[in-house]
VEXKOLVEX-862500 format. One record per residue: residue number from 1; x, y, z of N, C-alpha, C, CB in turn. Coordinates in pm, 1 decimal, padded with zeros to 6 digits. Glycine has a CB too. Layout:
+------+----------+----------+----------+----------+----------+----------+----------+----------+----------+----------+----------+----------+
| roro |     n.xx |     n.yy |     n.zz |    ca.xx |    ca.yy |    ca.zz |     c.xx |     c.yy |     c.zz |    cb.xx |    cb.yy |    cb.zz |
+------+----------+----------+----------+----------+----------+----------+----------+----------+----------+----------+----------+----------+
|  NUM |        X |        Y |        Z |        X |        Y |        Z |        X |        Y |        Z |        X |        Y |        Z |
...
+------+----------+----------+----------+----------+----------+----------+----------+----------+----------+----------+----------+----------+
This chain:
+------+----------+----------+----------+----------+----------+----------+----------+----------+----------+----------+----------+----------+
| roro |     n.xx |     n.yy |     n.zz |    ca.xx |    ca.yy |    ca.zz |     c.xx |     c.yy |     c.zz |    cb.xx |    cb.yy |    cb.zz |
+------+----------+----------+----------+----------+----------+----------+----------+----------+----------+----------+----------+----------+
|    1 |  16474.0 |  15235.3 |  03891.4 |  16556.6 |  15139.5 |  03962.5 |  16680.3 |  15101.9 |  03881.2 |  16475.7 |  15015.0 |  03996.1 |
|    2 |  16663.6 |  15101.8 |  03749.9 |  16774.0 |  15057.8 |  03667.0 |  16885.9 |  15161.6 |  03663.3 |  16725.2 |  15028.3 |  03526.5 |
|    3 |  16848.5 |  15288.0 |  03661.5 |  16948.2 |  15393.7 |  03657.6 |  16943.4 |  15471.4 |  03787.7 |  16925.5 |  15487.2 |  03536.9 |
|    4 |  17056.6 |  15489.2 |  03849.1 |  17062.6 |  15558.5 |  03977.9 |  17075.3 |  15709.6 |  03960.5 |  17179.4 |  15506.1 |  04060.3 |
|    5 |  17130.2 |  15752.4 |  03848.3 |  17147.2 |  15896.2 |  03828.5 |  17019.5 |  15958.2 |  03772.9 |  17265.4 |  15924.1 |  03734.1 |
|    6 |  16977.5 |  16066.5 |  03832.7 |  16851.0 |  16131.3 |  03797.0 |  16850.6 |  16179.8 |  03652.8 |  16823.6 |  16248.1 |  03890.3 |
|    7 |  16962.8 |  16229.0 |  03601.9 |  16964.8 |  16279.1 |  03463.9 |  16939.8 |  16166.7 |  03362.9 |  17099.3 |  16347.0 |  03434.2 |
|    8 |  16985.9 |  16046.2 |  03391.8 |  16959.4 |  15932.9 |  03302.4 |  16812.2 |  15892.6 |  03308.5 |  17049.0 |  15812.7 |  03339.4 |
|    9 |  16754.3 |  15901.4 |  03426.5 |  16611.3 |  15871.2 |  03441.7 |  16528.9 |  15971.4 |  03361.4 |  16569.3 |  15874.0 |  03591.7 |
|   10 |  16560.3 |  16098.2 |  03374.4 |  16486.4 |  16202.3 |  03302.5 |  16501.8 |  16187.1 |  03151.4 |  16534.1 |  16341.1 |  03346.1 |
|   11 |  16621.5 |  16153.3 |  03105.2 |  16644.3 |  16136.0 |  02961.7 |  16563.3 |  16017.7 |  02909.1 |  16794.7 |  16115.4 |  02932.6 |
|   12 |  16562.9 |  15907.0 |  02981.6 |  16485.3 |  15789.6 |  02940.4 |  16336.0 |  15821.1 |  02938.6 |  16513.3 |  15670.8 |  03034.3 |
|   13 |  16290.0 |  15894.9 |  03037.5 |  16149.7 |  15935.0 |  03043.0 |  16113.9 |  16020.9 |  02921.7 |  16120.5 |  16011.6 |  03173.7 |
|   14 |  16199.7 |  16113.0 |  02884.0 |  16174.4 |  16198.9 |  02768.4 |  16174.4 |  16120.3 |  02638.5 |  16278.0 |  16309.3 |  02761.5 |
|   15 |  16270.4 |  16029.0 |  02623.9 |  16285.1 |  15956.4 |  02497.5 |  16173.0 |  15855.3 |  02478.0 |  16420.3 |  15885.5 |  02492.4 |
|   16 |  16145.3 |  15775.1 |  02579.4 |  16051.0 |  15664.7 |  02562.1 |  15906.5 |  15701.4 |  02592.2 |  16091.3 |  15551.1 |  02649.1 |
|   17 |  15883.8 |  15791.5 |  02686.1 |  15747.9 |  15812.5 |  02737.1 |  15700.8 |  15957.0 |  02726.6 |  15740.4 |  15768.6 |  02880.6 |
|   18 |  15759.1 |  16032.3 |  02637.2 |  15719.8 |  16171.6 |  02612.3 |  15723.7 |  16256.9 |  02738.3 |  15580.8 |  16176.2 |  02552.8 |
|   19 |  15810.1 |  16221.1 |  02831.2 |  15829.4 |  16301.8 |  02951.3 |  15722.2 |  16287.3 |  03057.2 |  15838.4 |  16442.3 |  02913.6 |
|   20 |  15637.0 |  16187.5 |  03047.2 |  15527.4 |  16173.9 |  03142.5 |  15533.0 |  16038.6 |  03211.6 |  15392.4 |  16192.2 |  03072.4 |
|   21 |  15526.2 |  16042.0 |  03342.9 |  15522.8 |  15918.5 |  03420.0 |  15393.9 |  15841.8 |  03393.0 |  15536.7 |  15948.3 |  03569.8 |
|   22 |  15287.3 |  15914.5 |  03358.9 |  15159.9 |  15849.7 |  03327.7 |  15175.6 |  15755.1 |  03208.8 |  15051.3 |  15955.2 |  03298.1 |
|   23 |  15246.5 |  15799.8 |  03105.9 |  15268.5 |  15715.0 |  02988.6 |  15350.0 |  15591.9 |  03024.5 |  15338.8 |  15793.5 |  02878.1 |
|   24 |  15449.5 |  15608.8 |  03110.4 |  15530.1 |  15494.9 |  03153.4 |  15443.4 |  15394.8 |  03229.9 |  15648.5 |  15542.1 |  03241.1 |
|   25 |  15355.9 |  15443.3 |  03314.4 |  15266.6 |  15355.8 |  03389.5 |  15167.8 |  15283.5 |  03299.5 |  15191.9 |  15435.3 |  03493.6 |
|   26 |  15116.8 |  15353.3 |  03199.0 |  15024.1 |  15290.5 |  03105.5 |  15091.8 |  15180.6 |  03024.2 |  14964.9 |  15395.0 |  03012.2 |
|   27 |  15214.4 |  15203.2 |  02984.2 |  15288.6 |  15100.5 |  02910.8 |  15310.2 |  14979.2 |  02999.6 |  15424.2 |  15155.4 |  02860.7 |
|   28 |  15346.1 |  15002.3 |  03124.8 |  15365.7 |  14891.7 |  03218.2 |  15235.5 |  14815.4 |  03240.9 |  15420.4 |  14943.7 |  03351.6 |
|   29 |  15125.5 |  14886.4 |  03256.8 |  14995.2 |  14822.7 |  03276.3 |  14953.9 |  14742.8 |  03153.6 |  14888.9 |  14927.6 |  03308.4 |
|   30 |  14974.7 |  14798.4 |  03035.9 |  14940.9 |  14728.4 |  02912.2 |  15023.8 |  14600.2 |  02898.3 |  14963.7 |  14820.4 |  02790.5 |
|   31 |  15153.0 |  14608.1 |  02929.8 |  15238.2 |  14489.0 |  02924.1 |  15188.8 |  14381.6 |  03020.2 |  15383.6 |  14525.5 |  02956.5 |
|   32 |  15148.3 |  14422.1 |  03139.5 |  15097.6 |  14326.7 |  03237.6 |  14967.9 |  14261.8 |  03189.3 |  15075.1 |  14395.9 |  03372.2 |
|   33 |  14877.5 |  14341.8 |  03135.1 |  14751.3 |  14288.1 |  03084.6 |  14773.2 |  14193.9 |  02966.8 |  14658.6 |  14401.5 |  03043.6 |
|   34 |  14867.1 |  14225.1 |  02880.3 |  14896.7 |  14136.5 |  02768.0 |  14956.3 |  14004.8 |  02816.8 |  14992.8 |  14204.8 |  02669.7 |
|   35 |  15041.4 |  14010.1 |  02917.8 |  15097.7 |  13887.3 |  02973.9 |  14988.0 |  13800.8 |  03035.2 |  15204.5 |  13920.2 |  03079.4 |
|   36 |  14894.3 |  13862.7 |  03105.0 |  14781.7 |  13787.9 |  03161.1 |  14693.0 |  13728.7 |  03052.1 |  14698.8 |  13878.1 |  03251.7 |
|   37 |  14672.8 |  13802.1 |  02944.7 |  14591.6 |  13752.3 |  02834.3 |  14658.4 |  13631.5 |  02768.3 |  14567.8 |  13863.5 |  02730.7 |
|   38 |  14786.7 |  13638.2 |  02748.7 |  14858.7 |  13526.0 |  02688.5 |  14853.9 |  13404.4 |  02779.9 |  15004.7 |  13564.8 |  02659.1 |
|   39 |  14874.7 |  13424.9 |  02910.2 |  14870.5 |  13313.7 |  03005.4 |  14731.0 |  13250.9 |  03008.2 |  14910.5 |  13361.8 |  03147.0 |
|   40 |  14626.7 |  13331.8 |  03003.0 |  14489.7 |  13280.5 |  03001.4 |  14463.3 |  13201.2 |  02874.3 |  14388.7 |  13395.5 |  03013.7 |
|   41 |  14507.8 |  13253.6 |  02762.3 |  14488.9 |  13183.7 |  02635.5 |  14559.8 |  13048.6 |  02635.7 |  14539.8 |  13269.4 |  02519.7 |
|   42 |  14681.7 |  13044.7 |  02685.3 |  14756.9 |  12918.7 |  02690.5 |  14688.4 |  12820.0 |  02784.3 |  14902.6 |  12943.7 |  02736.3 |
|   43 |  14637.9 |  12867.3 |  02897.2 |  14568.1 |  12778.7 |  02991.3 |  14439.9 |  12723.6 |  02928.6 |  14535.1 |  12853.9 |  03122.3 |
|   44 |  14364.8 |  12807.7 |  02859.8 |  14243.7 |  12760.9 |  02791.8 |  14276.4 |  12659.9 |  02682.5 |  14167.4 |  12879.1 |  02732.1 |
|   45 |  14378.1 |  12687.5 |  02606.0 |  14419.7 |  12595.5 |  02501.3 |  14462.8 |  12461.9 |  02560.1 |  14533.1 |  12655.9 |  02419.5 |
|   46 |  14536.9 |  12464.4 |  02669.1 |  14579.3 |  12340.9 |  02734.5 |  14459.1 |  12263.2 |  02787.4 |  14676.8 |  12371.7 |  02848.7 |
|   47 |  14362.5 |  12331.6 |  02844.9 |  14243.1 |  12264.6 |  02897.1 |  14162.3 |  12200.9 |  02784.2 |  14155.6 |  12364.0 |  02975.1 |
|   48 |  14145.2 |  12272.9 |  02674.8 |  14071.7 |  12219.1 |  02560.0 |  14143.6 |  12095.8 |  02505.8 |  14056.4 |  12326.5 |  02448.7 |
|   49 |  14273.8 |  12104.6 |  02487.8 |  14349.1 |  11990.2 |  02437.4 |  14342.3 |  11871.6 |  02534.6 |  14495.2 |  12030.0 |  02412.8 |
|   50 |  14344.8 |  11898.7 |  02663.0 |  14336.7 |  11791.8 |  02761.9 |  14203.8 |  11715.6 |  02750.1 |  14352.6 |  11849.5 |  02903.7 |
|   51 |  14095.7 |  11789.9 |  02736.9 |  13964.4 |  11725.2 |  02730.4 |  13937.6 |  11660.0 |  02594.3 |  13855.5 |  11826.7 |  02760.4 |
|   52 |  13996.3 |  11713.8 |  02488.5 |  13978.3 |  11655.0 |  02356.3 |  14057.4 |  11525.6 |  02344.3 |  14020.9 |  11753.9 |  02247.1 |
|   53 |  14179.0 |  11524.4 |  02395.4 |  14266.6 |  11408.3 |  02381.9 |  14222.5 |  11294.7 |  02475.3 |  14412.3 |  11448.0 |  02411.5 |
|   54 |  14177.6 |  11327.5 |  02594.8 |  14143.2 |  11221.7 |  02690.1 |  14001.7 |  11173.3 |  02681.1 |  14167.7 |  11268.2 |  02826.7 |
+------+----------+----------+----------+----------+----------+----------+----------+----------+----------+----------+----------+----------+
């Protein structure tokens, strides 16, 4: 989506993801899972602090 020209897409795929869409998808999935883990940790920390303080 970021690059409209196919040659730029192919070059980015080769440089960052070893030429495989699977690797790009795995990186995206890992980033999403890490974001969810951080959000869960922050929510748990907030809940613990709420119950400890009150």
